[in-house]
C-alpha positions as CSV (number, residue, x, y, z in Angstrom):
1,X,10.8,-2.6,28.3
2,X,10.4,0.5,26.3
3,X,13.0,-0.7,23.7
4,X,11.0,-4.2,23.2
5,X,7.9,-2.4,22.5
6,X,9.7,-0.2,19.8
7,X,11.7,-3.3,18.4
8,X,8.1,-4.8,18.5
9,X,6.9,-2.2,16.3
10,X,9.5,-1.9,14.1
11,X,9.6,-5.8,13.2
12,X,6.1,-5.7,12.8
13,X,5.4,-3.0,10.3
14,X,9.0,-3.8,7.8
15,X,6.8,-7.2,7.9
16,X,3.7,-5.7,7.0
17,X,5.7,-3.7,4.6
18,X,7.4,-6.8,3.0
19,X,4.2,-9.1,2.5
20,X,2.3,-5.9,1.4
21,X,5.3,-5.4,-1.0
22,X,5.1,-9.2,-1.8
23,X,1.5,-8.8,-2.6
24,X,1.4,-6.0,-5.0
25,X,4.2,-7.7,-7.1
26,X,2.1,-10.9,-7.5
27,X,-1.0,-8.6,-8.5
28,X,1.1,-6.9,-11.0
29,X,2.6,-9.8,-12.5
30,X,-0.6,-12.1,-13.0
31,X,-1.6,-11.3,-16.4
32,X,2.3,-11.8,-17.4
33,X,3.6,-14.8,-19.2
34,X,6.6,-16.5,-19.6
35,X,8.3,-19.7,-21.4
36,X,9.2,-21.8,-18.3
37,X,11.0,-25.1,-18.8
38,X,9.9,-28.0,-16.5
39,X,12.3,-31.4,-16.9
40,X,13.2,-30.2,-20.7
41,X,10.0,-29.3,-21.9
42,X,8.7,-25.6,-22.6
43,X,6.0,-24.3,-21.7
44,X,4.3,-20.8,-21.4
45,X,3.0,-19.7,-17.8
46,X,1.7,-17.1,-15.8
47,X,4.5,-14.9,-14.1
48,X,2.3,-14.6,-11.4
49,X,2.1,-18.4,-10.7
50,X,5.6,-18.9,-11.4
51,X,6.2,-16.0,-8.0
52,X,3.2,-17.4,-5.9
53,X,5.4,-21.4,-6.4
54,X,8.5,-20.1,-5.6
55,X,7.2,-18.2,-2.4
56,X,5.7,-21.8,-1.6
57,X,8.6,-23.8,-2.3
58,X,11.2,-21.4,-0.3
59,X,8.3,-22.0,2.9
60,X,8.5,-25.6,2.1
61,X,12.4,-26.6,1.6
62,X,13.8,-25.7,4.8
63,X,11.1,-28.1,6.3
64,X,11.9,-30.4,3.8
65,X,15.5,-30.4,5.1
66,X,14.9,-30.4,8.7
67,X,12.8,-33.6,8.2
68,X,15.5,-35.2,6.3
69,X,18.1,-34.5,8.7
70,X,15.7,-35.3,11.5
71,X,15.6,-38.5,9.5
72,X,19.3,-39.1,9.3
73,X,20.1,-38.7,13.2
74,X,17.6,-41.2,13.7
75,X,19.2,-43.7,11.3
76,X,22.6,-43.0,12.9
77,X,21.1,-43.6,16.4
78,X,19.8,-47.1,15.5
79,X,22.9,-47.6,14.0
80,X,25.1,-46.9,17.0
81,X,22.4,-49.1,19.1
82,X,22.8,-52.3,16.5
83,X,26.4,-51.8,16.9
84,X,26.3,-52.3,20.9
85,X,24.5,-55.3,20.4
C-alpha cells in the first residue's frame, strides 16, 4: 500500500514537472517567429503557435488512428457476415 502511494506521488510530481516545462517552453517561444511550409507555400508563423498545434496533434492523432481501426474492424465484421449469407 505504501509503495502504491509513493508511486502515485512520483507520477504526480513527474507529470506536473513535464507540464510545467511544456508551459514554460510555450511561454518563452511565443514571441519568436519561424518559417513554415504549408502545402508548398512558405508562411511566417509564431513559434509558440507551432508548438501548441504540435501538442494538440500529438494528442489527437492516436485517437484518430483508434477510430480508423475501429472502422476497419466493423467493415471486416460486416464482410464476414455478408459472406455467410
